[in-house]
LOVO-550740 format. One record per residue (C-alpha): residue in three letters; z, y, x; residue number from 0. Coordinates in steps of 0.25 Angstrom, whole numbers. Each point is the difference from the previous one (the first is absolute). Last residue first. Layout:
% residues N
<node residu="Ala" zz="Z" yy="Y" xx="X" num="NUM"/>
...
END
This chain:
% residues 213
<node residu="Val" zz="256" yy="-68" xx="-23" num="212"/>
<node residu="Glu" zz="-8" yy="-10" xx="-8" num="211"/>
<node residu="Leu" zz="4" yy="6" xx="-13" num="210"/>
<node residu="Lys" zz="-5" yy="13" xx="4" num="209"/>
<node residu="Lys" zz="-14" yy="-6" xx="3" num="208"/>
<node residu="Leu" zz="1" yy="-7" xx="-13" num="207"/>
<node residu="Glu" zz="1" yy="13" xx="-7" num="206"/>
<node residu="Lys" zz="-12" yy="5" xx="8" num="205"/>
<node residu="Tyr" zz="-9" yy="-12" xx="-5" num="204"/>
<node residu="Asn" zz="6" yy="2" xx="-14" num="203"/>
<node residu="Lys" zz="-5" yy="16" xx="1" num="202"/>
<node residu="Asn" zz="-12" yy="-5" xx="5" num="201"/>
<node residu="Leu" zz="-3" yy="-10" xx="-12" num="200"/>
<node residu="Arg" zz="3" yy="11" xx="-10" num="199"/>
<node residu="Gly" zz="-10" yy="9" xx="6" num="198"/>
<node residu="Leu" zz="-10" yy="-11" xx="1" num="197"/>
<node residu="Leu" zz="2" yy="-1" xx="-15" num="196"/>
<node residu="Leu" zz="-3" yy="14" xx="-3" num="195"/>
<node residu="Gly" zz="-11" yy="0" xx="10" num="194"/>
<node residu="Phe" zz="-6" yy="-11" xx="-6" num="193"/>
<node residu="Val" zz="-1" yy="6" xx="-14" num="192"/>
<node residu="Leu" zz="0" yy="15" xx="0" num="191"/>
<node residu="Trp" zz="-7" yy="1" xx="15" num="190"/>
<node residu="Tyr" zz="-9" yy="-11" xx="-4" num="189"/>
<node residu="Phe" zz="-5" yy="7" xx="-12" num="188"/>
<node residu="Leu" zz="-1" yy="13" xx="7" num="187"/>
<node residu="Leu" zz="-8" yy="-6" xx="12" num="186"/>
<node residu="Leu" zz="-10" yy="-7" xx="-11" num="185"/>
<node residu="Val" zz="-2" yy="14" xx="-7" num="184"/>
<node residu="Gly" zz="-2" yy="7" xx="13" num="183"/>
<node residu="Ile" zz="-9" yy="-11" xx="4" num="182"/>
<node residu="Ala" zz="-9" yy="2" xx="-13" num="181"/>
<node residu="Val" zz="1" yy="15" xx="3" num="180"/>
<node residu="Ala" zz="-5" yy="-2" xx="14" num="179"/>
<node residu="Leu" zz="-10" yy="-10" xx="-3" num="178"/>
<node residu="Ile" zz="-6" yy="9" xx="-12" num="177"/>
<node residu="Val" zz="-1" yy="12" xx="10" num="176"/>
<node residu="Ala" zz="-6" yy="-9" xx="11" num="175"/>
<node residu="Thr" zz="-10" yy="-4" xx="-10" num="174"/>
<node residu="Val" zz="-4" yy="14" xx="-4" num="173"/>
<node residu="Leu" zz="-1" yy="4" xx="14" num="172"/>
<node residu="Ile" zz="-9" yy="-12" xx="5" num="171"/>
<node residu="Ile" zz="-9" yy="2" xx="-12" num="170"/>
<node residu="Lys" zz="-1" yy="14" xx="2" num="169"/>
<node residu="Ala" zz="-3" yy="-2" xx="15" num="168"/>
<node residu="Tyr" zz="-10" yy="-10" xx="-3" num="167"/>
<node residu="Phe" zz="-8" yy="11" xx="-9" num="166"/>
<node residu="Met" zz="2" yy="10" xx="10" num="165"/>
<node residu="Phe" zz="-6" yy="-8" xx="12" num="164"/>
<node residu="Val" zz="-12" yy="-4" xx="-10" num="163"/>
<node residu="Glu" zz="-3" yy="14" xx="-3" num="162"/>
<node residu="Gly" zz="-14" yy="1" xx="6" num="161"/>
<node residu="Asn" zz="-6" yy="1" xx="-13" num="160"/>
<node residu="Ala" zz="-7" yy="-14" xx="2" num="159"/>
<node residu="Ser" zz="13" yy="-6" xx="5" num="158"/>
<node residu="Ala" zz="7" yy="5" xx="-12" num="157"/>
<node residu="Gln" zz="-11" yy="-7" xx="-8" num="156"/>
<node residu="Glu" zz="1" yy="-12" xx="7" num="155"/>
<node residu="Val" zz="15" yy="0" xx="-1" num="154"/>
<node residu="Gln" zz="0" yy="2" xx="-15" num="153"/>
<node residu="Ser" zz="-11" yy="-12" xx="-1" num="152"/>
<node residu="Ile" zz="10" yy="-9" xx="7" num="151"/>
<node residu="Leu" zz="11" yy="5" xx="-10" num="150"/>
<node residu="Glu" zz="-9" yy="-4" xx="-12" num="149"/>
<node residu="Thr" zz="-5" yy="-13" xx="6" num="148"/>
<node residu="Asp" zz="14" yy="-5" xx="3" num="147"/>
<node residu="Lys" zz="0" yy="-11" xx="9" num="146"/>
<node residu="Asp" zz="2" yy="5" xx="15" num="145"/>
<node residu="Phe" zz="8" yy="13" xx="-3" num="144"/>
<node residu="Glu" zz="8" yy="-7" xx="-10" num="143"/>
<node residu="Val" zz="3" yy="-12" xx="7" num="142"/>
<node residu="Phe" zz="4" yy="9" xx="13" num="141"/>
<node residu="Leu" zz="9" yy="9" xx="-9" num="140"/>
<node residu="Val" zz="7" yy="-13" xx="-6" num="139"/>
<node residu="Ala" zz="3" yy="-5" xx="14" num="138"/>
<node residu="Ile" zz="5" yy="14" xx="4" num="137"/>
<node residu="Thr" zz="10" yy="-1" xx="-12" num="136"/>
<node residu="Ser" zz="4" yy="-14" xx="3" num="135"/>
<node residu="Ile" zz="3" yy="4" xx="15" num="134"/>
<node residu="Val" zz="9" yy="12" xx="-5" num="133"/>
<node residu="Leu" zz="8" yy="-8" xx="-11" num="132"/>
<node residu="Phe" zz="2" yy="-11" xx="9" num="131"/>
<node residu="Ile" zz="6" yy="9" xx="10" num="130"/>
<node residu="Leu" zz="9" yy="6" xx="-10" num="129"/>
<node residu="Asn" zz="4" yy="-14" xx="-5" num="128"/>
<node residu="Phe" zz="2" yy="-5" xx="14" num="127"/>
<node residu="Ala" zz="10" yy="11" xx="4" num="126"/>
<node residu="Val" zz="8" yy="-2" xx="-12" num="125"/>
<node residu="Tyr" zz="1" yy="-15" xx="3" num="124"/>
<node residu="Gln" zz="3" yy="3" xx="15" num="123"/>
<node residu="Lys" zz="12" yy="10" xx="-4" num="122"/>
<node residu="Val" zz="5" yy="-11" xx="-10" num="121"/>
<node residu="Thr" zz="0" yy="-10" xx="11" num="120"/>
<node residu="Arg" zz="6" yy="9" xx="11" num="119"/>
<node residu="Arg" zz="11" yy="2" xx="-10" num="118"/>
<node residu="Thr" zz="2" yy="-14" xx="-4" num="117"/>
<node residu="Lys" zz="1" yy="-4" xx="15" num="116"/>
<node residu="Leu" zz="11" yy="11" xx="2" num="115"/>
<node residu="Ile" zz="8" yy="-6" xx="-11" num="114"/>
<node residu="Asn" zz="-2" yy="-14" xx="6" num="113"/>
<node residu="Glu" zz="6" yy="5" xx="13" num="112"/>
<node residu="Met" zz="12" yy="6" xx="-7" num="111"/>
<node residu="Leu" zz="2" yy="-13" xx="-7" num="110"/>
<node residu="Val" zz="0" yy="-7" xx="12" num="109"/>
<node residu="Lys" zz="11" yy="9" xx="6" num="108"/>
<node residu="Ala" zz="8" yy="-2" xx="-12" num="107"/>
<node residu="Ser" zz="-1" yy="-15" xx="0" num="106"/>
<node residu="Asp" zz="0" yy="-9" xx="-12" num="105"/>
<node residu="Thr" zz="-14" yy="3" xx="-5" num="104"/>
<node residu="Val" zz="-4" yy="-9" xx="-12" num="103"/>
<node residu="Ser" zz="-5" yy="10" xx="-9" num="102"/>
<node residu="Ile" zz="-7" yy="9" xx="12" num="101"/>
<node residu="Thr" zz="-9" yy="-12" xx="4" num="100"/>
<node residu="Lys" zz="-5" yy="-2" xx="-14" num="99"/>
<node residu="Tyr" zz="-3" yy="14" xx="-3" num="98"/>
<node residu="Asn" zz="-7" yy="2" xx="14" num="97"/>
<node residu="Met" zz="-7" yy="-13" xx="-3" num="96"/>
<node residu="Phe" zz="-4" yy="7" xx="-14" num="95"/>
<node residu="Phe" zz="-5" yy="12" xx="7" num="94"/>
<node residu="Arg" zz="-8" yy="-7" xx="11" num="93"/>
<node residu="Tyr" zz="-7" yy="-10" xx="-10" num="92"/>
<node residu="Phe" zz="-4" yy="13" xx="-8" num="91"/>
<node residu="Phe" zz="-4" yy="6" xx="12" num="90"/>
<node residu="Tyr" zz="-9" yy="-12" xx="5" num="89"/>
<node residu="Ala" zz="-6" yy="-1" xx="-14" num="88"/>
<node residu="Leu" zz="-4" yy="15" xx="1" num="87"/>
<node residu="Ile" zz="-6" yy="-3" xx="13" num="86"/>
<node residu="Ala" zz="-9" yy="-12" xx="-6" num="85"/>
<node residu="Tyr" zz="-3" yy="9" xx="-12" num="84"/>
<node residu="Ser" zz="-5" yy="11" xx="8" num="83"/>
<node residu="Ile" zz="-9" yy="-9" xx="9" num="82"/>
<node residu="Ile" zz="-6" yy="-7" xx="-12" num="81"/>
<node residu="Ser" zz="-3" yy="13" xx="-7" num="80"/>
<node residu="Ile" zz="-7" yy="6" xx="13" num="79"/>
<node residu="Pro" zz="-8" yy="-13" xx="2" num="78"/>
<node residu="Ile" zz="-4" yy="1" xx="-15" num="77"/>
<node residu="Ile" zz="-3" yy="15" xx="0" num="76"/>
<node residu="Ile" zz="-10" yy="0" xx="11" num="75"/>
<node residu="Asn" zz="-9" yy="-12" xx="-2" num="74"/>
<node residu="Asp" zz="2" yy="1" xx="-14" num="73"/>
<node residu="Ala" zz="-8" yy="13" xx="-1" num="72"/>
<node residu="Asp" zz="-9" yy="-5" xx="-11" num="71"/>
<node residu="Tyr" zz="-2" yy="15" xx="-4" num="70"/>
<node residu="Ser" zz="1" yy="-5" xx="-15" num="69"/>
<node residu="Glu" zz="15" yy="0" xx="2" num="68"/>
<node residu="Phe" zz="0" yy="15" xx="3" num="67"/>
<node residu="Arg" zz="-7" yy="3" xx="-14" num="66"/>
<node residu="Lys" zz="9" yy="-8" xx="-8" num="65"/>
<node residu="Met" zz="12" yy="6" xx="7" num="64"/>
<node residu="Ser" zz="-6" yy="14" xx="-3" num="63"/>
<node residu="Glu" zz="-3" yy="-4" xx="-15" num="62"/>
<node residu="Thr" zz="14" yy="-5" xx="-3" num="61"/>
<node residu="Asp" zz="2" yy="-15" xx="-3" num="60"/>
<node residu="Lys" zz="8" yy="-3" xx="13" num="59"/>
<node residu="Leu" zz="9" yy="12" xx="-2" num="58"/>
<node residu="Ala" zz="12" yy="-8" xx="-7" num="57"/>
<node residu="Phe" zz="-1" yy="-12" xx="9" num="56"/>
<node residu="Thr" zz="2" yy="10" xx="12" num="55"/>
<node residu="Ile" zz="11" yy="8" xx="-6" num="54"/>
<node residu="Ile" zz="7" yy="-14" xx="-3" num="53"/>
<node residu="Gly" zz="-2" yy="-5" xx="13" num="52"/>
<node residu="Trp" zz="6" yy="13" xx="5" num="51"/>
<node residu="Phe" zz="12" yy="-1" xx="-8" num="50"/>
<node residu="Ala" zz="1" yy="-15" xx="4" num="49"/>
<node residu="Phe" zz="2" yy="4" xx="15" num="48"/>
<node residu="Glu" zz="9" yy="11" xx="-2" num="47"/>
<node residu="Leu" zz="8" yy="-10" xx="-9" num="46"/>
<node residu="Leu" zz="0" yy="-10" xx="12" num="45"/>
<node residu="Ser" zz="5" yy="11" xx="10" num="44"/>
<node residu="Ile" zz="11" yy="4" xx="-10" num="43"/>
<node residu="Ile" zz="6" yy="-13" xx="-1" num="42"/>
<node residu="Phe" zz="0" yy="-2" xx="15" num="41"/>
<node residu="Ile" zz="6" yy="14" xx="2" num="40"/>
<node residu="Trp" zz="10" yy="-4" xx="-11" num="39"/>
<node residu="Lys" zz="4" yy="-13" xx="7" num="38"/>
<node residu="Val" zz="3" yy="8" xx="13" num="37"/>
<node residu="Ile" zz="9" yy="10" xx="-7" num="36"/>
<node residu="Ser" zz="7" yy="-12" xx="-7" num="35"/>
<node residu="Ser" zz="3" yy="-7" xx="13" num="34"/>
<node residu="Ser" zz="5" yy="13" xx="6" num="33"/>
<node residu="Lys" zz="10" yy="2" xx="-11" num="32"/>
<node residu="Lys" zz="5" yy="-14" xx="1" num="31"/>
<node residu="Leu" zz="1" yy="0" xx="15" num="30"/>
<node residu="Ile" zz="7" yy="14" xx="-1" num="29"/>
<node residu="Met" zz="10" yy="-6" xx="-10" num="28"/>
<node residu="Lys" zz="2" yy="-12" xx="8" num="27"/>
<node residu="Tyr" zz="3" yy="8" xx="12" num="26"/>
<node residu="Ile" zz="10" yy="8" xx="-6" num="25"/>
<node residu="Asp" zz="7" yy="-12" xx="-6" num="24"/>
<node residu="Asp" zz="1" yy="-7" xx="13" num="23"/>
<node residu="Tyr" zz="5" yy="13" xx="7" num="22"/>
<node residu="Ser" zz="11" yy="1" xx="-11" num="21"/>
<node residu="Leu" zz="3" yy="-15" xx="0" num="20"/>
<node residu="Lys" zz="2" yy="1" xx="16" num="19"/>
<node residu="Pro" zz="9" yy="11" xx="3" num="18"/>
<node residu="Tyr" zz="7" yy="2" xx="-14" num="17"/>
<node residu="Lys" zz="14" yy="5" xx="2" num="16"/>
<node residu="Asn" zz="-2" yy="5" xx="15" num="15"/>
<node residu="Lys" zz="-12" yy="7" xx="-4" num="14"/>
<node residu="Asp" zz="7" yy="9" xx="-10" num="13"/>
<node residu="Lys" zz="-8" yy="13" xx="-4" num="12"/>
<node residu="Gln" zz="-12" yy="-4" xx="8" num="11"/>
<node residu="Trp" zz="-2" yy="-13" xx="-9" num="10"/>
<node residu="Asp" zz="4" yy="8" xx="-13" num="9"/>
<node residu="Lys" zz="-11" yy="11" xx="3" num="8"/>
<node residu="Lys" zz="-10" yy="-10" xx="4" num="7"/>
<node residu="Leu" zz="2" yy="-7" xx="-13" num="6"/>
<node residu="Leu" zz="-1" yy="12" xx="-8" num="5"/>
<node residu="Glu" zz="-13" yy="3" xx="7" num="4"/>
<node residu="Leu" zz="-6" yy="-13" xx="-3" num="3"/>
<node residu="Glu" zz="4" yy="0" xx="-14" num="2"/>
<node residu="Asp" zz="-8" yy="14" xx="-2" num="1"/>
<node residu="Met" zz="6" yy="14" xx="1" num="0"/>
END
């Protein structure tokens, strides 16, 4: 049983003895825990961004990356990158502001509203990352089919043999399987990390509702 549960137990046991102080103690405890959770959500989002940045940098000198860069597809890649960075910056700002707002909240009702806002922001952040993964994969495929001479040659050969439909079907199937696995791994990660934090945040929300009764 954590400190919050002990405070609640004492408060319910003898409300006449500690009517106001116990309420304040419980509220402050929930506020402190909620603020800590939202801070960790902000930190983890930054760490995730840094992780993918390190992975991208580490793969920069690989043969496949050099080949892709030789396609001169900046007109597609740069706009997608700028938009994604801008949206990520927006989410980082939202997470930081959620943390700052919750840290100075002095009302149980307002704290409950801020908890709900934080939960929505996290869900939107996860949805954006998954959607961006799909969009970026489609963009890479488009560039490959437009610029990769070897792939273009395979398409022409399949077309000449009357197998172009099967060729594209195999590409789409393999891509869909890889995407499904990647999305599954990301969802597992978000469930283990953000899901755990949001679960605790939701518990705090329920405690506040009881406190307001």
